[in-house]
N, C-alpha and C positions, 0 to 999 in steps of 0.2 A: 522791560518790566523790572522793577526794583524788588530785591529780596528783603523781607523783614529782618531787622537786625538780630533777633533771637534765632531765626532760622539760619541765618548766615553763620552765627556763632556755633550753633549745633553742628552744621555741616563742617566747619573748620575743625571742631573738636573730634568729630567722627573720622575725618581724614587724618588727623594727627594720631589718633588711636590706632588706625589701620597701619600707618607707617611704623608706629612704635611697636606694634605686635610682630612685625617681621624680625626674626632673630638675625644677628650678624652672621655672615657666611664666610667660610674659609675653604679655599680649594686646596686639596692635598694631592700632590703628585708623587707617586711611587714609581721608581724606575731602576733599571739595571742595564748596564752596557755590556757589549761582547768582551770588553777587556776586564770584566769582573767588578768594575766600580758600581756602587749602588747609591741611591739618594732618596731622601724623603724631604720634600720641600712644602712649605706652607705659604699661601698667598699673603698672609699677614701673621705676625707673631704676637699681636696683642688684641684682645677682644674684651668687651664688657662682660661682667658676671651675668649669669642667667642662661637661657637657652642659646645654643650656638649650633648652626647648621654647617656640617662638613660635607663637601662634595669630594669624594675620594676616588681618584683615577689611578688605576694600575696601568701604567704605560708600557709595561713589559710585554714582549711577544712570546715569552716562554717560561715565565716564573709566576707563582702565586706570591702575593704580598699581603701584609696585614697593616692595619692602622690602630694602634693601641694608645690610650691616654692614661697617665697616672699622675696625681699630685706628687711633686718631688722637689724638695728644697735643695738637695745636694747636686753634685756634678751629674750631668745627664749621662755621662759615660760610666757611672758607678751604680747602676741598678744591680740587684742581686742576680748573679749569672751562673748557670750550670755549664761548665766546660764540656761535659760529656754530651749533653743534648745540643750545645751551642745556642741556648736560648735563655732569655730572661726567665727567672723563676717566678712565674705568675702567681703561684700560691703564696708568695711572700709580699705581694702587692695587695693592699686592702681596698683600694677604691678605683681599680682599673676598669675602664670601659673601652669599647672599641668595636672594630669590624674585623673578623678573621677571614682568612682564605679567599681573598679576591683573586679570581682567575685572570689570566692575561687579557688585557684590553677591557676589563670590566670596570664600570663606574657605578658607584652607589652613593646615595645621600643618607646621612645619619644625623640625628639631632641629639645632643647631649646637654644636660643642664650642668654648668660648671660654676663652682664657687670661686671667689677671689683667691689668687695664689699663683704659684709657678708650677707648670706641668711639663712633663717630658712626654713626647710623642715618639713612637717607635714601631718598627716592624719586628715581629717576633717569629718569623719563619727561621728555621735553623741557619745560623751564621749571619743573618741580615743585620741584626743590631750591632754586632761588632764590625760589620762592613759599612758602618756610618749611616745606617738608615734610622736616624734619630734627629729630633729637633725640639726646641723648647717653645712653649706657648705661655704667655703671661695673661692672666685673667684679672681684670681690675674691677 
């Protein structure tokens, strides 16, 4: 049986719209090792502007971690930092979004709408940012 050309076109457009509506996804892995090293890795470092879905995995067996995102044009190691609390000063960041306090072995999915620009992603548990739990993300 042959499909009418207008029906075929409608089906093709509906399929394309369904595919287009799925936001890009990024897997985030938060980890720490027994030797004290820590890491925050992104499955991709560039995404298109708009909604982005992050699957955030805390691979630690014994520590909470966080995944925070802030538009940042400067050096990713130069966020405002309080040496007493050993944390980034969140009140000095104006557009930060993220997921706080992921328990060991916890995985969550979060969706954020991101505008074009350069972002810094980081863990803001005490000491983790300075322990290199930081990565950059480019939104085009």
